[in-house]
C-alpha positions in Angstrom: -15.7 41.5 -18.1 -15.2 39.2 -15.1 -13.1 36.0 -15.1 -14.9 32.7 -14.4 -14.4 31.6 -10.8 -13.3 28.1 -10.0 -15.7 26.4 -7.6 -14.5 26.2 -4.0 -14.8 23.1 -1.9 -18.2 24.0 -0.5 -19.6 24.6 -4.0 -18.2 21.2 -5.1 -19.9 19.5 -2.2 -23.2 21.2 -3.0 -22.8 20.4 -6.7 -22.5 16.7 -5.8 -25.7 16.9 -3.7 -23.8 16.6 -0.4 -24.4 18.7 2.7 -21.6 21.1 3.4 -20.0 20.6 6.8 -16.7 21.8 8.2 -15.6 18.2 8.5 -16.4 17.3 4.9 -14.6 20.4 3.6 -11.6 19.6 5.8 -11.7 16.0 4.7 -11.8 16.8 1.0 -9.0 19.3 1.3 -6.9 16.9 3.3 -7.3 14.2 0.7 -6.4 16.7 -2.1 -3.4 18.0 -0.3 -2.2 14.5 0.5 -0.6 11.7 -1.5 -2.7 8.5 -1.5 -3.5 8.8 2.1 -4.9 6.1 4.4 -7.9 6.6 6.6 -5.7 7.3 9.8 -3.7 9.9 8.0 -6.8 11.6 6.7 -8.4 11.6 10.1 -5.3 13.2 11.6 -5.3 15.8 8.9 -9.0 16.6 9.5 -8.4 16.8 13.2 -5.6 19.3 12.6 -8.0 21.5 10.6 -11.2 21.3 12.6 -10.6 19.5 15.9 -12.1 16.2 17.0 -13.8 13.9 14.5 -14.5 10.2 15.0 -12.9 7.6 12.8 -16.5 6.4 11.9 -17.4 9.9 10.7 -14.2 9.9 8.5 -15.2 6.5 7.0 -18.8 7.7 6.3 -17.6 11.0 4.7 -15.0 9.1 2.6 -17.8 6.8 1.4 -20.0 9.7 0.5 -17.2 11.6 -1.3 -16.1 8.6 -3.3 -19.7 7.7 -4.2 -20.1 11.3 -5.4 -16.9 11.1 -7.5 -15.0 13.8 -5.5 -12.3 11.4 -4.3 -11.1 8.1 -5.5 -10.6 5.0 -3.4 -7.7 2.7 -4.2 -7.3 -0.8 -2.7 -4.0 -2.4 -3.8 -4.1 -6.0 -2.8 -2.5 -6.5 0.6 -2.7 -2.8 1.5 -5.3 -0.8 3.4 -7.6 1.5 1.4 -6.0 4.8 0.2 -7.7 7.9 -1.1 -6.8 10.5 -3.6 -8.3 13.7 -5.0 -7.3 13.1 -8.6 -10.5 11.8 -10.2 -12.0 11.5 -13.7 -8.9 11.0 -15.8 -8.5 7.2 -15.8 -4.9 7.3 -14.5 -3.2 4.3 -13.0 -0.8 3.6 -10.1 2.7 2.3 -9.3 3.0 0.5 -6.0 6.3 -0.4 -4.3 6.3 -4.0 -3.1 8.7 -3.1 -0.3 7.7 0.2 1.3 4.1 0.4 -0.1 4.5 3.9 -1.6 1.9 4.6 -4.3 2.4 7.1 -7.2 0.3 8.1 -10.1 1.1 7.2 -13.7 -0.9 8.5 -16.6 -2.9 6.0 -18.7 -1.1 4.2 -21.5 -1.4 6.0 -24.9 -1.3 4.4 -28.3 -1.7 0.6 -28.7 -2.0 -1.0 -25.3 -3.3 -4.5 -25.7 -3.4 -5.2 -22.0 -6.1 -2.5 -21.6 -8.4 -4.2 -24.1 -10.3 -7.2 -22.7 -9.8 -10.4 -24.8 -13.5 -11.1 -24.1 -15.6 -8.2 -22.9 -18.5 -10.5 -22.2 -20.9 -7.9 -23.5 -19.7 -5.1 -21.2 -19.4 -1.6 -22.5 -15.9 -1.0 -21.0 -15.2 2.7 -20.2 -12.3 2.5 -17.8 -9.4 0.3 -16.8 -7.8 0.2 -13.4 -4.2 -0.9 -13.6 -1.7 -1.3 -10.8 1.9 -1.7 -11.7 4.0 -3.4 -9.0 7.7 -3.2 -8.5 10.3 -1.5 -6.3 10.5 2.3 -6.0 13.9 3.9 -6.6 14.6 4.0 -2.8 13.9 0.3 -2.4 15.4 -1.1 -5.6 18.7 -3.1 -5.2 20.5 -0.4 -7.2 19.7 2.2 -4.4 21.1 0.0 -1.7 24.4 -0.9 -3.4 27.2 1.6 -3.0 29.6 2.6 -5.7 33.1 1.1 -5.7 
């Protein structure tokens, strides 16, 4: 009996109806290996893997991959777009107001009134996008004060 194989990146691209190219494979792997990367960091990672790629090609591939549901685009207000490979689980994000670091946080469980619209206006809501704002441990005042 053979074990089921997990799909590789090329199989995932084909399964999403996308043409498989070295640049798309490198881009998807870069996003998945990274941590809420911006477009410049993704382009740099792709260049490290396959050589030259234009910034326009990176933008176009990110659009195709996010439309296909293989990557998720985040746009915290006041920040450039970031991309992540964690998709399909309705998780949320913590964003540091000082340094801009973004980290994942699982969706609230149990009673979470802020995730239920007071007036859904007839929408069939299936997902909530929540961004928690604050200071990360490195930027919080407690981190900058020294012990007596």
